[in-house]
N, CA, C and O atoms as a GROMACS GRO file, in nm:
protein
  480
    1MET      N    1  -2.431   2.250  -0.952
    1MET     CA    2  -2.309   2.190  -0.867
    1MET      C    3  -2.271   2.306  -0.766
    1MET      O    4  -2.297   2.423  -0.792
    2THR      N    5  -2.212   2.269  -0.656
    2THR     CA    6  -2.222   2.381  -0.535
    2THR      C    7  -2.079   2.331  -0.484
    2THR      O    8  -2.064   2.211  -0.459
    3SER      N    9  -2.004   2.398  -0.472
    3SER     CA   10  -1.874   2.365  -0.417
    3SER      C   11  -1.844   2.418  -0.280
    3SER      O   12  -1.844   2.528  -0.226
    4ALA      N   13  -1.816   2.283  -0.245
    4ALA     CA   14  -1.723   2.282  -0.088
    4ALA      C   15  -1.586   2.382  -0.068
    4ALA      O   16  -1.507   2.396  -0.161
    5GLU      N   17  -1.575   2.420   0.006
    5GLU     CA   18  -1.454   2.534   0.050
    5GLU      C   19  -1.399   2.408   0.062
    5GLU      O   20  -1.469   2.313   0.096
    6LEU      N   21  -1.247   2.394   0.028
    6LEU     CA   22  -1.186   2.257   0.090
    6LEU      C   23  -1.101   2.317   0.230
    6LEU      O   24  -1.041   2.423   0.253
    7THR      N   25  -1.122   2.223   0.290
    7THR     CA   26  -1.049   2.214   0.478
    7THR      C   27  -0.992   2.134   0.480
    7THR      O   28  -1.019   2.036   0.409
    8SER      N   29  -0.899   2.138   0.552
    8SER     CA   30  -0.783   2.008   0.572
    8SER      C   31  -0.705   1.995   0.706
    8SER      O   32  -0.629   2.088   0.735
    9ALA      N   33  -0.721   1.856   0.819
    9ALA     CA   34  -0.624   1.891   0.909
    9ALA      C   35  -0.510   1.773   0.924
    9ALA      O   36  -0.521   1.656   0.887
   10VAL      N   37  -0.368   1.850   1.005
   10VAL     CA   38  -0.294   1.743   0.943
   10VAL      C   39  -0.226   1.696   1.070
   10VAL      O   40  -0.178   1.768   1.157
   11ARG      N   41  -0.231   1.558   1.067
   11ARG     CA   42  -0.196   1.464   1.236
   11ARG      C   43  -0.087   1.371   1.178
   11ARG      O   44  -0.068   1.322   1.066
   12ARG      N   45  -0.020   1.366   1.302
   12ARG     CA   46   0.086   1.249   1.275
   12ARG      C   47   0.056   1.101   1.326
   12ARG      O   48  -0.010   1.077   1.428
   13ARG      N   49   0.119   0.993   1.236
   13ARG     CA   50   0.083   0.883   1.273
   13ARG      C   51   0.263   0.798   1.286
   13ARG      O   52   0.322   0.732   1.201
   14GLY      N   53   0.303   0.834   1.416
   14GLY     CA   54   0.465   0.775   1.376
   14GLY      C   55   0.531   0.875   1.341
   14GLY      O   56   0.513   0.974   1.412
   15ASP      N   57   0.621   0.887   1.235
   15ASP     CA   58   0.686   0.994   1.188
   15ASP      C   59   0.616   0.995   1.060
   15ASP      O   60   0.685   1.042   0.970
   16VAL      N   61   0.504   0.960   1.027
   16VAL     CA   62   0.434   1.009   0.879
   16VAL      C   63   0.335   1.095   0.892
   16VAL      O   64   0.240   1.062   0.962
   17VAL      N   65   0.335   1.210   0.833
   17VAL     CA   66   0.197   1.265   0.867
   17VAL      C   67   0.066   1.244   0.752
   17VAL      O   68   0.068   1.227   0.630
   18VAL      N   69  -0.040   1.252   0.846
   18VAL     CA   70  -0.142   1.302   0.736
   18VAL      C   71  -0.226   1.372   0.731
   18VAL      O   72  -0.269   1.410   0.840
   19VAL      N   73  -0.289   1.422   0.614
   19VAL     CA   74  -0.346   1.546   0.579
   19VAL      C   75  -0.475   1.506   0.496
   19VAL      O   76  -0.494   1.445   0.391
   20ASP      N   77  -0.563   1.577   0.601
   20ASP     CA   78  -0.691   1.472   0.570
   20ASP      C   79  -0.762   1.651   0.521
   20ASP      O   80  -0.758   1.761   0.576
   21LEU      N   81  -0.837   1.584   0.354
   21LEU     CA   82  -0.845   1.677   0.241
   21LEU      C   83  -0.978   1.668   0.250
   21LEU      O   84  -1.023   1.565   0.201
   22VAL      N   85  -1.111   1.792   0.329
   22VAL     CA   86  -1.230   1.753   0.296
   22VAL      C   87  -1.302   1.879   0.221
   22VAL      O   88  -1.320   1.991   0.268
   23GLY      N   89  -1.334   1.840   0.113
   23GLY     CA   90  -1.402   1.955   0.017
   23GLY      C   91  -1.348   1.938  -0.133
   23GLY      O   92  -1.307   1.833  -0.181
   24ASP      N   93  -1.356   2.036  -0.183
   24ASP     CA   94  -1.370   2.061  -0.355
   24ASP      C   95  -1.188   2.073  -0.352
   24ASP      O   96  -1.112   2.117  -0.265
   25ILE      N   97  -1.168   2.027  -0.451
   25ILE     CA   98  -1.011   2.078  -0.467
   25ILE      C   99  -1.011   2.152  -0.617
   25ILE      O  100  -1.031   2.099  -0.726
   26ASN      N  101  -0.980   2.298  -0.587
   26ASN     CA  102  -1.043   2.359  -0.772
   26ASN      C  103  -0.899   2.498  -0.696
   26ASN      O  104  -0.804   2.497  -0.618
   27ARG      N  105  -0.975   2.599  -0.787
   27ARG     CA  106  -0.911   2.720  -0.753
   27ARG      C  107  -0.913   2.774  -0.629
   27ARG      O  108  -0.812   2.834  -0.592
   28GLY      N  109  -1.024   2.765  -0.545
   28GLY     CA  110  -1.022   2.790  -0.402
   28GLY      C  111  -0.961   2.724  -0.304
   28GLY      O  112  -0.992   2.729  -0.185
   29ALA      N  113  -0.840   2.640  -0.372
   29ALA     CA  114  -0.829   2.529  -0.246
   29ALA      C  115  -0.659   2.557  -0.251
   29ALA      O  116  -0.580   2.482  -0.194
   30GLU      N  117  -0.623   2.666  -0.319
   30GLU     CA  118  -0.489   2.663  -0.314
   30GLU      C  119  -0.409   2.731  -0.205
   30GLU      O  120  -0.291   2.698  -0.206
   31THR      N  121  -0.446   2.819  -0.110
   31THR     CA  122  -0.405   2.882  -0.048
   31THR      C  123  -0.396   2.736   0.103
   31THR      O  124  -0.305   2.728   0.187
   32ALA      N  125  -0.521   2.641   0.091
   32ALA     CA  126  -0.518   2.540   0.211
   32ALA      C  127  -0.468   2.444   0.181
   32ALA      O  128  -0.440   2.385   0.285
   33LEU      N  129  -0.439   2.392   0.105
   33LEU     CA  130  -0.374   2.295   0.022
   33LEU      C  131  -0.154   2.369   0.076
   33LEU      O  132  -0.067   2.307   0.137
   34ALA      N  133  -0.149   2.482   0.028
   34ALA     CA  134  -0.006   2.519   0.057
   34ALA      C  135   0.019   2.522   0.258
   34ALA      O  136   0.122   2.496   0.320
   35THR      N  137  -0.115   2.564   0.313
   35THR     CA  138  -0.145   2.566   0.430
   35THR      C  139  -0.075   2.464   0.516
   35THR      O  140   0.024   2.463   0.589
   36ALA      N  141  -0.208   2.342   0.458
   36ALA     CA  142  -0.171   2.212   0.495
   36ALA      C  143  -0.024   2.189   0.488
   36ALA      O  144   0.031   2.177   0.597
   37TRP      N  145   0.056   2.179   0.375
   37TRP     CA  146   0.170   2.119   0.347
   37TRP      C  147   0.261   2.187   0.391
   37TRP      O  148   0.371   2.136   0.409
   38ASP      N  149   0.235   2.333   0.422
   38ASP     CA  150   0.329   2.370   0.507
   38ASP      C  151   0.324   2.337   0.673
   38ASP      O  152   0.412   2.396   0.736
   39GLU      N  153   0.257   2.274   0.732
   39GLU     CA  154   0.223   2.252   0.838
   39GLU      C  155   0.251   2.081   0.830
   39GLU      O  156   0.288   2.018   0.929
   40ALA      N  157   0.238   2.049   0.763
   40ALA     CA  158   0.290   1.890   0.731
   40ALA      C  159   0.418   1.849   0.738
   40ALA      O  160   0.445   1.741   0.790
   41VAL      N  161   0.542   1.953   0.672
   41VAL     CA  162   0.640   1.954   0.690
   41VAL      C  163   0.750   2.026   0.770
   41VAL      O  164   0.872   2.024   0.758
   42ARG      N  165   0.681   2.082   0.842
   42ARG     CA  166   0.734   2.157   0.988
   42ARG      C  167   0.876   2.065   0.977
   42ARG      O  168   0.984   2.068   0.918
   43GLU      N  169   0.796   1.970   1.083
   43GLU     CA  170   0.885   1.865   1.180
   43GLU      C  171   0.952   1.761   1.062
   43GLU      O  172   0.988   1.652   1.106
   44ARG      N  173   0.965   1.776   0.966
   44ARG     CA  174   1.041   1.710   0.881
   44ARG      C  175   0.991   1.572   0.908
   44ARG      O  176   1.048   1.501   0.991
   45PRO      N  177   0.865   1.524   0.828
   45PRO     CA  178   0.832   1.357   0.847
   45PRO      C  179   0.923   1.330   0.769
   45PRO      O  180   1.006   1.405   0.717
   46ALA      N  181   0.897   1.146   0.754
   46ALA     CA  182   0.974   1.053   0.688
   46ALA      C  183   0.858   1.069   0.595
   46ALA      O  184   0.913   1.051   0.486
   47ALA      N  185   0.749   1.089   0.573
   47ALA     CA  186   0.658   1.131   0.437
   47ALA      C  187   0.572   1.192   0.497
   47ALA      O  188   0.559   1.224   0.615
   48VAL      N  189   0.502   1.209   0.392
   48VAL     CA  190   0.330   1.321   0.411
   48VAL      C  191   0.244   1.202   0.305
   48VAL      O  192   0.309   1.140   0.221
   49VAL      N  193   0.104   1.182   0.320
   49VAL     CA  194   0.026   1.107   0.314
   49VAL      C  195  -0.082   1.208   0.280
   49VAL      O  196  -0.114   1.300   0.354
   50LEU      N  197  -0.131   1.183   0.170
   50LEU     CA  198  -0.269   1.282   0.123
   50LEU      C  199  -0.373   1.203   0.136
   50LEU      O  200  -0.378   1.096   0.075
   51ASN      N  201  -0.484   1.249   0.228
   51ASN     CA  202  -0.654   1.191   0.235
   51ASN      C  203  -0.732   1.189   0.162
   51ASN      O  204  -0.768   1.307   0.168
   52PHE      N  205  -0.797   1.141   0.087
   52PHE     CA  206  -0.845   1.221  -0.109
   52PHE      C  207  -0.998   1.147   0.003
   52PHE      O  208  -1.096   1.197  -0.053
   53THR      N  209  -1.047   1.069   0.112
   53THR     CA  210  -1.140   1.037   0.136
   53THR      C  211  -1.275   1.121   0.150
   53THR      O  212  -1.384   1.081   0.113
   54GLU      N  213  -1.250   1.247   0.211
   54GLU     CA  214  -1.365   1.326   0.210
   54GLU      C  215  -1.382   1.453   0.111
   54GLU      O  216  -1.453   1.552   0.122
   55ALA      N  217  -1.281   1.410   0.002
   55ALA     CA  218  -1.199   1.550  -0.098
   55ALA      C  219  -1.387   1.518  -0.201
   55ALA      O  220  -1.464   1.423  -0.192
   56GLY      N  221  -1.395   1.628  -0.274
   56GLY     CA  222  -1.538   1.632  -0.321
   56GLY      C  223  -1.461   1.626  -0.516
   56GLY      O  224  -1.368   1.561  -0.564
   57TYR      N  225  -1.527   1.696  -0.558
   57TYR     CA  226  -1.498   1.749  -0.700
   57TYR      C  227  -1.329   1.840  -0.744
   57TYR      O  228  -1.289   1.956  -0.732
   58ILE      N  229  -1.272   1.713  -0.796
   58ILE     CA  230  -1.167   1.762  -0.842
   58ILE      C  231  -1.148   1.828  -0.986
   58ILE      O  232  -1.168   1.762  -1.088
   59ASN      N  233  -1.113   1.945  -0.989
   59ASN     CA  234  -1.077   1.949  -1.166
   59ASN      C  235  -0.948   1.994  -1.225
   59ASN      O  236  -0.842   1.950  -1.180
   60SER      N  237  -0.951   2.074  -1.318
   60SER     CA  238  -0.814   2.027  -1.389
   60SER      C  239  -0.750   2.119  -1.315
   60SER      O  240  -0.638   2.073  -1.298
   61THR      N  241  -0.758   2.251  -1.246
   61THR     CA  242  -0.715   2.312  -1.181
   61THR      C  243  -0.666   2.290  -1.041
   61THR      O  244  -0.577   2.357  -0.988
   62GLY      N  245  -0.752   2.164  -0.971
   62GLY     CA  246  -0.702   2.122  -0.879
   62GLY      C  247  -0.595   1.998  -0.881
   62GLY      O  248  -0.546   1.945  -0.781
   63ILE      N  249  -0.570   1.960  -1.023
   63ILE     CA  250  -0.474   1.896  -0.993
   63ILE      C  251  -0.418   1.943  -1.032
   63ILE      O  252  -0.330   1.857  -1.032
   64ALA      N  253  -0.361   2.050  -1.095
   64ALA     CA  254  -0.261   2.157  -1.128
   64ALA      C  255  -0.176   2.181  -0.957
   64ALA      O  256  -0.055   2.189  -0.934
   65LEU      N  257  -0.310   2.190  -0.849
   65LEU     CA  258  -0.242   2.231  -0.705
   65LEU      C  259  -0.197   2.096  -0.641
   65LEU      O  260  -0.121   2.091  -0.545
   66VAL      N  261  -0.247   1.996  -0.699
   66VAL     CA  262  -0.173   1.827  -0.650
   66VAL      C  263  -0.036   1.858  -0.703
   66VAL      O  264   0.060   1.898  -0.638
   67VAL      N  265  -0.041   1.840  -0.791
   67VAL     CA  266   0.105   1.807  -0.903
   67VAL      C  267   0.182   1.938  -0.832
   67VAL      O  268   0.296   1.911  -0.795
   68GLY      N  269   0.138   2.075  -0.806
   68GLY     CA  270   0.273   2.157  -0.717
   68GLY      C  271   0.289   2.104  -0.580
   68GLY      O  272   0.393   2.130  -0.521
   69VAL      N  273   0.202   2.035  -0.525
   69VAL     CA  274   0.266   2.001  -0.367
   69VAL      C  275   0.309   1.855  -0.396
   69VAL      O  276   0.356   1.792  -0.301
   70LEU      N  277   0.301   1.799  -0.504
   70LEU     CA  278   0.389   1.677  -0.592
   70LEU      C  279   0.566   1.757  -0.588
   70LEU      O  280   0.655   1.745  -0.503
   71ALA      N  281   0.564   1.807  -0.668
   71ALA     CA  282   0.728   1.972  -0.682
   71ALA      C  283   0.730   2.013  -0.535
   71ALA      O  284   0.849   2.035  -0.515
   72ARG      N  285   0.673   2.032  -0.432
   72ARG     CA  286   0.762   2.068  -0.317
   72ARG      C  287   0.803   1.958  -0.240
   72ARG      O  288   0.908   1.967  -0.176
   73ALA      N  289   0.715   1.821  -0.234
   73ALA     CA  290   0.749   1.743  -0.216
   73ALA      C  291   0.843   1.693  -0.247
   73ALA      O  292   0.905   1.648  -0.150
   74ARG      N  293   0.905   1.673  -0.377
   74ARG     CA  294   1.037   1.617  -0.434
   74ARG      C  295   1.161   1.671  -0.432
   74ARG      O  296   1.272   1.618  -0.428
   75ALA      N  297   1.103   1.862  -0.435
   75ALA     CA  298   1.234   1.935  -0.392
   75ALA      C  299   1.225   1.934  -0.278
   75ALA      O  300   1.316   2.003  -0.233
   76GLU      N  301   1.135   1.875  -0.164
   76GLU     CA  302   1.205   1.886   0.010
   76GLU      C  303   1.282   1.741   0.024
   76GLU      O  304   1.358   1.707   0.114
   77GLY      N  305   1.243   1.670  -0.085
   77GLY     CA  306   1.301   1.498  -0.021
   77GLY      C  307   1.208   1.387   0.060
   77GLY      O  308   1.246   1.288   0.122
   78ILE      N  309   1.047   1.446   0.037
   78ILE     CA  310   0.961   1.399   0.160
   78ILE      C  311   0.882   1.297   0.018
   78ILE      O  312   0.858   1.341  -0.094
   79PRO      N  313   0.856   1.167   0.063
   79PRO     CA  314   0.808   1.067  -0.024
   79PRO      C  315   0.682   1.130  -0.031
   79PRO      O  316   0.683   1.235   0.035
   80LEU      N  317   0.593   1.110  -0.076
   80LEU     CA  318   0.419   1.194  -0.122
   80LEU      C  319   0.340   1.032  -0.129
   80LEU      O  320   0.372   0.946  -0.211
   81ARG      N  321   0.267   1.020  -0.058
   81ARG     CA  322   0.153   0.867  -0.076
   81ARG      C  323   0.019   0.943  -0.074
   81ARG      O  324   0.005   1.058  -0.033
   82ALA      N  325  -0.064   0.876  -0.116
   82ALA     CA  326  -0.217   0.869  -0.096
   82ALA      C  327  -0.305   0.811  -0.114
   82ALA      O  328  -0.281   0.714  -0.186
   83TYR      N  329  -0.451   0.823  -0.068
   83TYR     CA  330  -0.548   0.733  -0.049
   83TYR      C  331  -0.674   0.800  -0.041
   83TYR      O  332  -0.705   0.907   0.011
   84GLY      N  333  -0.760   0.690  -0.125
   84GLY     CA  334  -0.915   0.708  -0.090
   84GLY      C  335  -0.935   0.818  -0.178
   84GLY      O  336  -0.996   0.920  -0.146
   85LEU      N  337  -0.894   0.801  -0.267
   85LEU     CA  338  -0.938   0.864  -0.450
   85LEU      C  339  -1.073   0.784  -0.475
   85LEU      O  340  -1.076   0.665  -0.444
   86THR      N  341  -1.168   0.838  -0.523
   86THR     CA  342  -1.249   0.701  -0.640
   86THR      C  343  -1.185   0.713  -0.725
   86THR      O  344  -1.109   0.796  -0.774
   87GLN      N  345  -1.249   0.553  -0.756
   87GLN     CA  346  -1.192   0.521  -0.912
   87GLN      C  347  -1.176   0.593  -1.050
   87GLN      O  348  -1.105   0.578  -1.149
   88HIS      N  349  -1.270   0.676  -1.012
   88HIS     CA  350  -1.313   0.800  -1.155
   88HIS      C  351  -1.138   0.923  -1.124
   88HIS      O  352  -1.081   0.977  -1.219
   89TYR      N  353  -1.103   0.933  -1.013
   89TYR     CA  354  -1.002   0.989  -1.024
   89TYR      C  355  -0.900   0.946  -0.969
   89TYR      O  356  -0.814   1.030  -0.945
   90GLN      N  357  -0.877   0.829  -0.937
   90GLN     CA  358  -0.767   0.742  -0.959
   90GLN      C  359  -0.730   0.721  -1.099
   90GLN      O  360  -0.612   0.739  -1.128
   91GLU      N  361  -0.827   0.680  -1.204
   91GLU     CA  362  -0.807   0.726  -1.325
   91GLU      C  363  -0.683   0.799  -1.411
   91GLU      O  364  -0.590   0.769  -1.486
   92ILE      N  365  -0.767   0.954  -1.330
   92ILE     CA  366  -0.723   1.043  -1.370
   92ILE      C  367  -0.558   1.123  -1.304
   92ILE      O  368  -0.497   1.221  -1.346
   93PHE      N  369  -0.527   1.029  -1.185
   93PHE     CA  370  -0.374   1.037  -1.178
   93PHE      C  371  -0.290   0.981  -1.283
   93PHE      O  372  -0.191   1.027  -1.338
   94GLU      N  373  -0.388   0.809  -1.307
   94GLU     CA  374  -0.268   0.747  -1.405
   94GLU      C  375  -0.285   0.808  -1.545
   94GLU      O  376  -0.198   0.770  -1.624
   95ILE      N  377  -0.397   0.914  -1.607
   95ILE     CA  378  -0.356   0.939  -1.722
   95ILE      C  379  -0.242   1.085  -1.684
   95ILE      O  380  -0.121   1.099  -1.700
   96THR      N  381  -0.317   1.150  -1.647
   96THR     CA  382  -0.198   1.232  -1.651
   96THR      C  383  -0.033   1.209  -1.580
   96THR      O  384   0.058   1.292  -1.580
   97ARG      N  385  -0.032   1.083  -1.528
   97ARG     CA  386   0.089   1.069  -1.474
   97ARG      C  387   0.134   1.100  -1.351
   97ARG      O  388   0.251   1.080  -1.316
   98LEU      N  389   0.056   1.144  -1.287
   98LEU     CA  390   0.097   1.161  -1.136
   98LEU      C  391   0.102   1.034  -1.030
   98LEU      O  392   0.139   1.029  -0.913
   99ALA      N  393   0.033   0.898  -1.152
   99ALA     CA  394   0.046   0.822  -1.057
   99ALA      C  395   0.182   0.798  -1.013
   99ALA      O  396   0.219   0.765  -0.900
  100ASP      N  397   0.273   0.823  -1.146
  100ASP     CA  398   0.399   0.758  -1.151
  100ASP      C  399   0.467   0.847  -1.039
  100ASP      O  400   0.577   0.818  -0.993
  101TYR      N  401   0.402   0.946  -1.002
  101TYR     CA  402   0.527   0.999  -0.891
  101TYR      C  403   0.445   1.002  -0.747
  101TYR      O  404   0.499   1.055  -0.650
  102LEU      N  405   0.329   0.950  -0.737
  102LEU     CA  406   0.269   0.968  -0.568
  102LEU      C  407   0.192   0.826  -0.580
  102LEU      O  408   0.092   0.789  -0.641
  103ALA      N  409   0.265   0.779  -0.513
  103ALA     CA  410   0.204   0.617  -0.475
  103ALA      C  411   0.053   0.646  -0.406
  103ALA      O  412   0.010   0.715  -0.314
  104ILE      N  413   0.015   0.580  -0.475
  104ILE     CA  414  -0.171   0.575  -0.463
  104ILE      C  415  -0.199   0.391  -0.375
  104ILE      O  416  -0.171   0.279  -0.420
  105THR      N  417  -0.244   0.418  -0.282
  105THR     CA  418  -0.321   0.337  -0.211
  105THR      C  419  -0.447   0.331  -0.160
  105THR      O  420  -0.525   0.426  -0.164
  106THR      N  421  -0.482   0.182  -0.091
  106THR     CA  422  -0.626   0.161  -0.132
  106THR      C  423  -0.695   0.244   0.027
  106THR      O  424  -0.811   0.285   0.031
  107ASP      N  425  -0.589   0.256   0.159
  107ASP     CA  426  -0.655   0.324   0.260
  107ASP      C  427  -0.517   0.336   0.356
  107ASP      O  428  -0.409   0.276   0.347
  108GLU      N  429  -0.565   0.436   0.448
  108GLU     CA  430  -0.432   0.464   0.538
  108GLU      C  431  -0.322   0.382   0.567
  108GLU      O  432  -0.210   0.418   0.531
  109ASP      N  433  -0.342   0.262   0.637
  109ASP     CA  434  -0.298   0.131   0.686
  109ASP      C  435  -0.180   0.136   0.586
  109ASP      O  436  -0.060   0.156   0.604
  110SER      N  437  -0.250   0.110   0.478
  110SER     CA  438  -0.124   0.065   0.326
  110SER      C  439  -0.062   0.190   0.271
  110SER      O  440   0.010   0.188   0.172
  111ALA      N  441  -0.086   0.275   0.324
  111ALA     CA  442  -0.041   0.375   0.286
  111ALA      C  443   0.089   0.468   0.399
  111ALA      O  444   0.178   0.545   0.366
  112ILE      N  445   0.066   0.439   0.479
  112ILE     CA  446   0.133   0.434   0.595
  112ILE      C  447   0.224   0.299   0.605
  112ILE      O  448   0.313   0.301   0.690
  113GLY      N  449   0.213   0.205   0.541
  113GLY     CA  450   0.294   0.101   0.548
  113GLY      C  451   0.392   0.111   0.448
  113GLY      O  452   0.513   0.089   0.455
  114GLY      N  453   0.312   0.152   0.338
  114GLY     CA  454   0.442   0.152   0.233
  114GLY      C  455   0.516   0.314   0.287
  114GLY      O  456   0.628   0.341   0.242
  115ALA      N  457   0.469   0.384   0.353
  115ALA     CA  458   0.588   0.512   0.390
  115ALA      C  459   0.707   0.476   0.456
  115ALA      O  460   0.817   0.525   0.432
  116GLU      N  461   0.672   0.350   0.577
  116GLU     CA  462   0.779   0.306   0.675
  116GLU      C  463   0.852   0.207   0.593
  116GLU      O  464   0.973   0.192   0.608
  117ARG      N  465   0.770   0.125   0.488
  117ARG     CA  466   0.874   0.018   0.390
  117ARG      C  467   0.977   0.135   0.306
  117ARG      O  468   1.086   0.104   0.257
  118SER      N  469   0.915   0.276   0.300
  118SER     CA  470   1.045   0.304   0.176
  118SER      C  471   1.168   0.406   0.264
  118SER      O  472   1.252   0.483   0.217
  119ARG      N  473   1.146   0.379   0.376
  119ARG     CA  474   1.264   0.458   0.435
  119ARG      C  475   1.365   0.320   0.496
  119ARG      O  476   1.467   0.350   0.558
  120THR      N  477   1.340   0.215   0.481
  120THR     CA  478   1.419   0.144   0.533
  120THR      C  479   1.529   0.075   0.390
  120THR      O  480   1.621  -0.003   0.415
   0.00000   0.00000   0.00000
């Protein structure tokens, strides 16, 4: 299996920030995830949404990195949501209990809408 280095793009939708993740989330993704998080929270958004639609393989180290992002979000008081996970990774997020702390939706509009509703 060929590993695809993780890249990200950070974009705003109103006062919610969406982080598009492209590539594999593994040991090599640490810097890319940290940089994306720093950029995403620079202007103190109402929430951050992680888009996993183009993410490839997520190994156990990648899950730990997502846990680290979640910890930062909780410490900074910023709601974190996600969409675009395959059924397999949704199940892993449920088994690892990440889904207890990270709202997972089926699409971007639902994630944005949920973030907007959670502010009111």
